[in-house]
N, C-alpha and C positions, 0 to 999 in steps of 0.2 A: 459428916463434917458440919460444924456450925458456921454459917456464913451470914454476915450482915451486909445489906445493900442500902446505902444512903442515897436516896433519890429513886422515886418510883415512876419516873417518866418513861419515855419510849425505850431508852437503853436499859434502865434499871428493871423495868417490867419484863423486857425480853430476856435479860439474864436470869431473872427469877424463874421465868417460865422454863428455860432450859435446865436450870439447876434443880428444880423440883423433880423433873423427869429422872434425874440422877439420884433421887432419894436423899438429897441434902436437906439439912435443917436451915430454913431461910427465914430471916427477919428483915422486913422492909421498913425503912424510916422515911417519912416525908411530911411536909407541913400541909399538904393538900388532902383534905378528907375525901374528895371525890376520887382521886387516883388510887388512894388506899382502899376505898370501898370496892372499886373495880378489881383491884388485885386480890382482895380477900374473897370476892365472889367467884373469881375464875381460877385462883391458885390456892394450893395448900400451903399457905405461908402465914407467919405471924406478922401483924402490922402494928407500928407505933407512930402515932401522929405527934410530930414535934420537930424541933430544930436539931439536926444531927450534930451541930456544933455545940450543943448543950451537954455538959458532963452528966447532968441528971438523966437526960434521954439516953445517953450511951450506957450509963449504969443500969437503967431499966432494961436495955437490950442485952445486958450481960456481956458487954464487950470484952471483959477479961477472959471469957471462955471461948472467944471467937478464934477460929483457925484462919479465916480469910475475911477481910473487911474491904468492901468495894465502895468507893466514894464516886458516884457517877451522876451527881446533880448537874444542872445546866450551868452552874457557876464554878469555874475552875478554882477561884480563890477559896470558895467554900469547900471544895473537894480536898484541896491541899491542907487546909486547916483541920478538917474533920479527920483526915487520914493521920495527921500528926498527933491529934488528941487520942485517937483510937490506939495508936501504937504505944503512946505513953501510958495508957490505961490497961495495956495487957494484950491487945490483939496480936496474934502471931505473925500475920502477913497483911500488909496494907497495899492497896492499889488505888490510885487517883486518876480520874479522867481529866485531861487538860486539852486546851486548844492552841496555846502559845507554843510555836515550834522551838523557841529559845529554851524552853524548859526541858526539851529532850536532848539538848547538847550534853555531852559527857560530863563537863564540869558542873553544869546545873543539876544533872541527875545525882551526882555525887553529893552535892549540898543537900538535896531533898532526902536522900537516903540517910544521911547523918541526922536529919531532923525527925525521921521516922516514916517517910514515904518509900516503901520498898520498890514499887514499880509505878511508872507513869505511862499512861496510854492515851493516844489521841485517835479517836475513830476517824476523824477527817484526814489526818496525815497517813494513817494506815490504808485508808481507801485510796488516797492519791498515789501512794506507793504501788498499790496493786494495779491501778490504771496505767502507771508508767511501765510496769512490768508487762502488762498485756500489749501495750503498743510496741514494745521491743520485739515481740513475737506475734505480729498481727494476724498471721494465718491461723492461729489456734484460738479456740473459744475460751480456754482456760490455760493458765500457766502458773505453776507454783514451784518455786525453787527452794531446795533444801541445802543447807550448809554452803551458802553463798554461791549457789549454782553448780555444786559438784554433781548433783543429780536433780532431775526435774520431773514433775508430773504435768503432762499436757493433754488437752482435750481437742478432738476434731470431730466434725460432723461427717457421717458417711452419706455422701450425696450420690447423685446419678452417675457422675463421672469419676467417683472414687474407685480406684482399682482394688480396694479392700472389700468392696461390697460382695456379699455371698461367699466370702472366704471364712473359714473357721479360725478360731484363735490359734490353734496349732499351726495353721498355714501362715498366719501373720507372724507368729513367733519364729517360725522356721526361716523367715526372710533374714534373720540375723542370728546365725548359729553361734556367734561369739557373745551372746547375751548383752547386747548393747541397749536393747529396749524390750519391753514386754507389755502386753495388754493386761490391765488389772481390773477394769470396770467398764460397764456399759450402762448408759442411761437410755432406756427405751420407753418413750412417752413419759409417764410419771414413775416408772418402775426402775429401781437400781438393781443391776445384776452383777454379781462377781462371776465372771465367765469361767467355764471349764474348757478344756482343749477342743471339744466338739461343738462349742457354741458358735452359731453362724451369725455373722454381721449382716444386718438388714439395712436397707435404705431408710434414712431418718434417724438411725442410731447415733448416739454420741459415744465415741470410743475414747477411753482414757488410758494413756500409756505412761509407764515410768521409763525414763530414758537417761542414759549418761549424757550430760549436757553437750559434750562435743559431737554428739550424733543427732542433735535436734533438727538440723537442716535435712539430714537424710530421712528422718521420720516424716518431715513435712512433705518431701517428695513422694513418699509412700502413700500419703493421703491424697495425692493428686493436686496438692496446693503448691503453687509457684510463689516463691518468696518475693514479696513486694516491699520496697522500702517506703516507710511512711515519712512524709515531709511536711504536709500541711494538715493542721488539726483545727477543727472548730469546736469551741466549748460554749454551751448555752447555760446560763444560770449565774446567780450572784451569791451562791451559798459558800460557806467556809470550805467545803470540798472543792468547789470550782476554783477558789482562790489558791488553795494549796496545790491543786493539780497544775494550774497555770504556772505557779512558781517553779514546780519541778520540770515542766516541759519547755518553758519559753526560751531556754538557751540551747535546746536540742532540736526543736521543730519550729516551723512558722505557725505561730498560734494566733488565732483570732477568737474574740469572745463577743457574745451578745448578752447584754445585761438589761433587765427591765427597769431597774430603779436608777434614776439619775444620780442621786447622792452616793449610792453604792458604787456607781460607775466612777465617780470622782475618787473615791477611796481606792478602788482597784487601779486607777491610773497612777496614783501616788505610790502604790505598793509594788506594782509590776513595772518592768523596765523594757521589755522586749515583746510586748503583746499588743495587738491591735484591738481596741475596745469600741463596740458600737452599742448605743443605748436604744432599745426597742423591744418589742414583744417577741420573745424567743419561739412562741408557738405560731407566729405568723409565717406561713409558707412563702409568701412573696418576699418577705424580708430575708429569709434564709437563702432564697434564690438570688436576691440582689447581692448578698454577701458571698456569692459564688460557692454555694453548697456543693454543686456538682463537681467542682474542682478539688474538693477536699479528699484527703486520704483517710481521715478518721473524723468521727463525729462523736462528741462526748456530751450527753444530755444530763446535766447536773443541777437542774432546777429543784426547788423544794417539792414539786408536784410529780408524783410517780407516773400518773397517767400521761402528763405532758411529755415526760422523758421517753416513755415507751412509744407514743404516737410520733413524736418528732424523729426518733431513731428509725422507725419504720419508713418515714418520709425520706430520710437520708439513704436508707437501703434502696428505696425505689429510684433515688436520684443517682445511684451507682457508687455511693461511698463505700470504700473497701472495708472499713472497720467501724462498727458502731458499739458504743458502750452506754448503758443507761443506769442511772442510780435510782433505786426504789426504796421506800420505807416499809412497804408491805411485804413481809417475809414470804407470803403465799405467791407473790409474783415471781419469785426465784424459781418456782417449779414449772412455770410456763414460758419462761424467757426464750429458751432455745427452740421452742416449738412454734413461735409466732414470727420469727425472722430477725430478732435482735441478736447480734453476735453474743454479747455478754451483758448480764445484769449484775450489778454489785449492790450490796446492802451493808452499810457501815455498821449496823448493829451486829450482823453475823460476823463481820471481820473482827470487831472488838471482842465479841464473845469467844471466838477461836483463840484470840490472844490471851484471854483470861482463863480459858478452860484448862490450859496446861498446868495451872496451879491447883486444879481440882482432881485431876487424874492421879491414880496411884502409879508408883514407879517414878523414875527420874525422866521427866518429859521436857524436851527441848522446844518443841513446836507442835501446834495442832492446826490443821487446815481443813476446810470443806470445799468441795467443788459445787458450783452453782446448780441447784436443783437435785443434787445427788444426796440420797439419804444414807450418808456414811461419813466417817471421819478418817483423815490421814493423821496419824500420831507418830511423832519422832521420839522414840525411847533411846535412852543411853544405857548400855550394858555397864552398870556401875559397881557390880560386885560379883564375886565368884559364886556361881550357883549352877543349877542344871543347864542353864542356857549355854554354858561353855563346854559342857560334857557331851552334848548331843547335837546332831545335825538338825537343820530346820525341819526336815521331814519327821524327825523323832520328837519334836516338841509338841506334836498333836495340836496344832493351831485349830481353832474352831472353823467350821466350813465357811462361815460368813466373814472370814478374815484371811488376809494374805500378807506375808512378808514381801513387800514390794521392792525394797532397796536397802542397801547398807552403805554407809560412808565410813571408811577405815583409813586413818592416816592421810586425810585429805584426798583420798581416792574413792570414786563411786563404783559400786558393784550392783549388778542385777542378779541376785542369788538364785540358784536352783535348790532342789530339795537336799542335796548333799553338802550344801554350804554350812560351815561351822562358824559360829559367832566367837568373837574374842572380846576381852574386857576393853571398855572404852569405845566399842563400836557404836555408831549411831544408826539405829534400825528404824526404817520407815514402814509402818504397818497400815494397811487399808482395811478398815473394819466397819461392818454394818452395826447399827445400834445394839442388836441382840447379842453381838459377840464382844462388845467392848470390855465388859467387866471380866470376862474370862481372859482376854488379852492382857488386861491390867494385872491379873494374878500371875500370869506367866513372866511379866517383865518387872514386877515390883521388887 
């Protein structure tokens, strides 16, 4: 697939890096020669230096042959203009990165679609929504909901007091003979495992289960976790993610924020209506304690500095805070997060990439998600036509060993299928797949 990315900054480079691994034909456009040189040195991509809003530059990039055009510069106005131009010049699908939440309202989306912007994404808003979802289920390290919560994937750490430690996956699954949940993956150190029935859970493992949403509380008890209601939340940082998160949370929780910049603090005060804001150094332990860190139920480290976010989250853990979430820009940190004591690490680039990748995958894809640190994807396919998927049971589909059909949503009802389950047209099928199995899975569901 020919893909053009306008903007070779952090988000654009990361998307290019992921897409190159998928053997896609990538062209990067940027005005900055240094970032293009860096991309050309590290990635197998074509680079064009110039303004993506120039029709000459778009013609040079052969926009008329492009299947997917991604406008992800740091300027949302540029992204919107470039996406509109690309569509008018023949690009099949256009996606623009924006930050203004008003643009994501249904009426605004419709206007932009008529102009030629097929999809709008906001990494900040997507990250804020993920944080809000994680706080609702604070005892889990990961929560991803499919089809508005009809079925969910949750993660939990196997600790010393966890009753699942030293049990096999068969023994875990046998705890629910009605197929209300199932273990689908284990993160052991840096290694991702798709477990078999005799795989034994060890202390320190992260177990991921797919569960019918009405049984989430039951699964939480199985893990030895007592449900705790989150009421008080502390956010540090004056980033767009911090602001969007506070907007989502301030009417549901008691939210306090620590912001380092006085002018940004004034802006936050004007924008937020039910949040306590303090101006100060968010990395100052004494200040965090003065602001009653130990009384908080959740601590969200959303400053621009990944190291500050990790270190302050560890401080919060030591102070007894129930739930800690840290934002990081370095993708490599996502592989160490759960081994150093931070409950959850989020990365807006990965979240945005998941949102975009569904347009790259073969087959009709509703959603793509990744679990933090796990080297695999969860892909939600729609059974959109009559083919062999409807004539055979899941066992007879011969899914690759490194992939598993984890769940199915049919007529608003969630199912955890066994090998004898037979798919029907319009089923939404959630597949957990390791990288080496993804292309074979795509062929099955295309």
